[in-house]
N, C-alpha and C positions, 0 to 999 in steps of 0.2 A: 649490466642489464637491469632495466627497470621492470620489476615483476608485479608490483602492486602499488597503487596510489590511493590515498584517502584525502579528500578535500571538499571545498565548496564549489558548486557549479557557478561559473561566472557568466557563461554564454552558451546558448544552444542554437545550432543551425540544422539544416536538413541532413547532414552527414556526420557531424562531430559535435563535441562539446569542448569548452575550455574549462579545465579544472584548476582552481586556485589552491595550490598546496604551499602553505607557509609563505604566501606572497609571490610565488612563481606560478605563472599560467602555463599549463600543458594542454596543447590541442590533441585530443584523442578521438580517433575514428571509431565508430561503433556500428553494430548491426542495426538494421531498421527496427527490429523488435526491441532491442535494448534501449534504443534512442526514444522510441515511443513510450516505453515504460518509465524511463527517467523523466521525460517531458510531462507525463501525466501526473507524476507525484512530486514534481519540482517544488511546488508551493509548500508542501508539507515536509519534505525531506530534502532540503537544498544541499546537505552534506552526504556524500556517497563514497563507497569503496569499490574500486575496479581492479580486476586482474588485468595485467597489461603485457603486451609483447612489443619490444622495440625493434623496428626494422631499420637496419643500417645500410645506407647507400652512399655512393661517392658524393652525391650532392644534397643529401637530405637524411634526417633522422625522423622517422615516422612512428607514432605510437598508436597501437590498436588496443581497445579496451573491451572488457567483457564483465557482465554482472556476476557470473558464476564460473568456477574453474573448469567445469565440464566443457563449456564453450571454448575456453582458452586451449584446453587439451586437444579438442577436435580441430581447432584452428591450426595448432602446431602440426597435427597429422596431415592436414590438407596442404600446407605450404611445403611439406616434405616431398610432395608429388611433383615431378617435373612438369613445368608448364603452368603451375598454379602459384601465383604470387599472392601477397597479402590482400590486395584489393579484390581479387577473384574469390579468395577464401572467405572474405567478409561478405561478399555477395552471396555465396552459397549458404552461409549461416543466416542470412537475412530471409531466405526463401521459406525455411521451416525449422522447427525445433530440432535439437541435436538427435534426440531419440528417433524422431520421424525420419531424419536423413539416414541414420544408421540402418534402420529397418529396410528402407528403400534400397540402399546400396547393397545390403546383404542379398536382397532378392533381385539384384541387377536392374533395378528400376532407375533409368537415367532421366526421367521426366523432370525431377527437381533440378538437376544439374543444367539441363538445357534451358532453364528459365533465366540463367545468368548470362549477361552479355559477354560475348567472346567465347562461349563454350558450346560447340556444335555437338551433333550426335556421336560422331566418331571419337572426338576428344573426350566426351562424357563416358563412352564405353571403355576407353583406355584408363581413365581415372578410376572407374569402378574396379577394374581388374587389379590395379596397383593397390587400391585401398583394401581390398579383400584380404591381402596377406598382412596388413598392418593393424587390423582391428584388435587383435589379441594383445598388442602392446599397450593399448589404452584401457580396455575394459575386462581383460582376462578371457577365459574360455566362454563358449556359448552356454555351457552348463551353468556357470555361475550367474550369467545374465538371466537365464530362465528361472533359476532359483530365486532371484530377487523378485521376478514377476509373480511367482507362485507365493511368495511371502508378503505380498501387498495386502496386508490385513489391517493396518492401522488406519482407521477412518478419521479419527480426531484426537487431539491432545488438548486438554482444557486445564489451564493453570488457575489455581484457586488461591485465596489469600493465606497468610500465615496464621498460626494459632487457632485454626478451626477445631483442632482436637486438643482436649485439655492436656496440658503438660508438654505439648509438642509445638515448638516455636517455628519450625520450618514450614514453608508453603506446601500445600497439598497439590496433587495433580490427578486428573482423571484420564485414563487411557481407554479410548473407545475402539474396540476390535470388532471387525466385521469381515467374515470370510466371503461374503457376497456383496461387496461394494458395488454400487451402481456405476455404469460406464463413465459418467461425468466425473467420478471421483477416482478412477483408475490411475495409479501412479501419482496420486496426490494425497496430501495430508492436510486436514483442516485444523488450524491452530486458533485457540481462543485464549487470550491473556486477560483473565478476570481478577488478577491478584490485587487490584487497586480499589475495588468496589465492595465494601463490606461495612458492617457495624462493629466498631471497636469496643471491646470489653476489657475489664481489668485483668482477668486471667485467661479469657478465651474470647476470640472474635467469632462473629456469626455472619452468615449470609442473610440479608434481608429478603423479604418476598420479591421485591423489585429486582434484586440482584439475580435471584434464581430464575425469575421470569425472563430476564434479558438473556441469560446463558441459554436457556431452553429455546427461546425464539431464534436467536442467532444460529445456534447449532442446527435446529430443525430445518431452517430455510437456507442454511449455509451462506449467510450474509457476510460480506467483507466490509467491516467497519474500521475506519482508520484508528490505529493505536488500540484496537480491541480484538480483531479477528482477521484471518487471512488464509486463503487456500494456496498451499505451496506445492509446486511441482517437485517430484522426486529428484529430478536432475539438480534442482537448487539445493536440496538436502545433501545430495551426494557431493556437490561442490563445497559443502561445509563439513566434509568427511563424516557424514551420517550423524552429526551432532544434532540432537533434538531439543536443545535448550530453547525454551519457548520465546524468551526475549530476543533471541537471535533472529526470529522471523516476525514477531510482533512486539516491537519495542514501544512500551507505553510511557517512557520517560517524558515528563513535560518539556515542551519546547523552551529553550533558553530565551530570555528577553533579548531581542536584537539591539546591539549597540553600534552605532555608526559614529565614529570619532569625528570624521570629516563634517558630518551634518551638525554635530554638537558645536564644532568650532566655527564653521562657515555658514551654517543655516541650511535650510532645505529639508524636505521630507524624502527619504529614500524610496524609490519606486518599488524596491523589493518588498518593503513593508506594506505598501498599498496592494501589491500583487498577492500577498498572503491573505488578504481579505476579499479577493476577487469573487470567490464562490458565494460569500455572504451578500456582497453587493449585487451579484447577478440575480439573486432571489427577489430583490426589490427593483430590478430593472434599471439600475444606475451604474455608473462607472466613477472612478476616482476623479475624472475630469469635471465632475459636478462642482467640486470645491477647490481643485488644484489646477495650476497651469504649469507647463513645462519650464524647468530651469535649464536642464541639459539632458543628456541621455540617461543619467542615473538618478536625477533628483527632480522633485516637484517644488513649486512655491505655492502658497495659498493665493487665491485670486484676490485682487485689491479690495473687493467688496467684503471679503472675509475679515471683519474687524475684531471678531471675538467669538466666543462660544455661542452666544445668542444668535449671531448672524448665521453661523453654520446650521444651528438648530432650525431656524426659520426657513432657510433655503431648502434643507432636506425635507422638512415637513410639507413644504409647498410644492415639491416636485410631483408632477402628475403620476409618474410611475409608482412612486412611494405611496401616494394616496390611494391609487387603484389597488395596489397590493394589500394595503391595510383594510380597505373596504371589502375585498374578497375574503380576507381572513375573518373579518367580522361576520360576513354572511355565512361562511362555513360554520363558524362557532354557533351562530344563531340556529342554523339548521340542525346542528348536532344537539343543541340543548332542547329543541322541540321533542326529540326522541328520548334523550337521556334523562330528562326530568321525571319521566314516568318510572324509569328504573330506579332513580334515587328515591322517589316516593315510596317504593316498595321496601326500601331499607329502613324506613322509619319504624321504631318499636311499636308494637301493638298497644293500644290503650287498655288500661286495666281499671277496675272500679276503685275509687278512692274511699278510704274508711270514713272520710268526712262527707261522703256523698258526691255524686257526679263521677267523672272519669278523669284519670290522669295517666300520662305515659310512664312506663318504667315498671319496676318490680313492686309488687304489693307488700307493704310493710305495715301490719296492723299496729295501732297505738297500744302502748303498754300502760 
């Protein structure tokens, strides 16, 4: 049985991905929700870990994957019901989050089930009746479930740098507790990993004003910043066996420099490296095709006119979209300076009389 796989995403389509694990490609079917999450973060995190279920048939071996173990457990519960195969179970999990489905099924709400192709009203009612007796095996009694809901008081966990306190080398952590969490934070925990941004001292590190301001701004507005902060659903935490290690949810480890041996030996620019810069290129309204041409499905070649760095520089600087973007940035900066220069002028020190006559800025120091 293949229960868990970790590898690099090789291909994504509308129903599945191909995961490269030590050179072997596994096609794994996913829920629509998990597929969308993986696709949206593919450029930043091409390597993922999935919980998996292997379906064995006479003519096929099919893998089904899930981002967290809660989904896998619920998937296993669904396929134990007569008439629900892996594909229908995956379809049910694509309709709504696990907790939403559980609450609906407890209250005999069949509306989510009937959204799945092949499940009618009568079949949905039968599934609800069979599932009702099996919930306890997955999540314990209703009392323990309600206790978890009542204990939903952790609003945020903020990881701080090491050596902030004299003589203490371990990183610090702030636990924000709130018994009256707003609805948008119910069953969620906001993680901030700020352990890499600080001023290093000989015996004690310190948070700079800009570090404190960033933590405050991100926490106040609950902003999700790549490699810095993330709002995590309680089901994901449960899938990690309630482990609150901050790096488990917000890993700020620097990306390793990509190395493509085939490109080194045979030439070509990997399209995956160009895709990693797509967000930046989009801000300037250009694509990789500005300087590259296709070699094959995986690699680019430079266009023949790209004879060196100067040629690339000239082409990029002459592009209308790049010029327009830079002009807009310059205009915004000029507008900002019209207002900001008045504020900066107020910061100038007040002039004080000079002992030699006239005025000078700064502190008055009489001659001795």
